[in-house]
C-alpha positions, 0 to 999 in steps of 0.5 A, spaced: 635 387 913 634 380 911 640 377 907 637 370 906 636 367 900 630 364 902 625 366 908 624 363 914 618 360 916 616 360 924 614 353 926 615 352 934 614 345 934 616 339 938 619 333 935 623 327 937 630 327 936 636 321 937 643 323 939 648 319 942 643 313 941 638 316 946 631 319 945 631 326 946 626 332 944 628 338 940 624 344 938 624 345 931 624 353 931 624 355 924 625 352 917 627 355 910 629 352 903 636 352 906 636 350 913 632 350 920 634 352 927 632 347 933 632 348 940 636 343 943 635 339 950 640 342 956 646 338 956 646 337 948 653 339 945 653 337 937 659 339 933 659 343 927 659 339 921 655 333 925 650 330 920 643 331 922 637 327 919 630 330 920 624 326 919 617 329 920 611 325 920 610 323 913 615 327 909 621 325 906 627 325 911 631 331 910 639 331 911 643 336 913 649 339 917 650 343 924 652 349 921 652 353 928 651 352 935 649 358 940 647 356 947 642 351 946 640 353 939 643 349 933 643 352 926 642 346 920 644 347 913 640 342 909 644 338 904 639 340 898 635 346 897 628 344 899 622 345 894 617 350 897 612 345 897 616 341 902 617 347 907 609 349 906 608 342 908 613 342 914 609 348 916 602 345 916 604 339 919 607 343 925 601 347 925 596 341 925 600 338 931 602 332 926 610 334 925 612 329 931 618 325 928 625 324 929 632 328 928 638 324 928 644 328 930 651 325 930 
């Protein structure tokens, strides 16, 4: 049984990432009003509570913190709960291939 406050929306979209001052690609796996999961590049090791700034297309920057890391998958908890329309916009941008942006971790 799902115990989340807000359902996850699968997106599976590649976005650009900046970590340790190097451009990297990550895959945005899913997003909800509270957070997201990202697939990290091989060798990337963010720490719990690292700040994350997620920018996709024309959407405003979404701020959060790394809440968990399991292998190459990082969970990000957003600083503010997103309005449902922002989650829908993120999903739509990903489906249309217009989600390319950047993620800053650190």
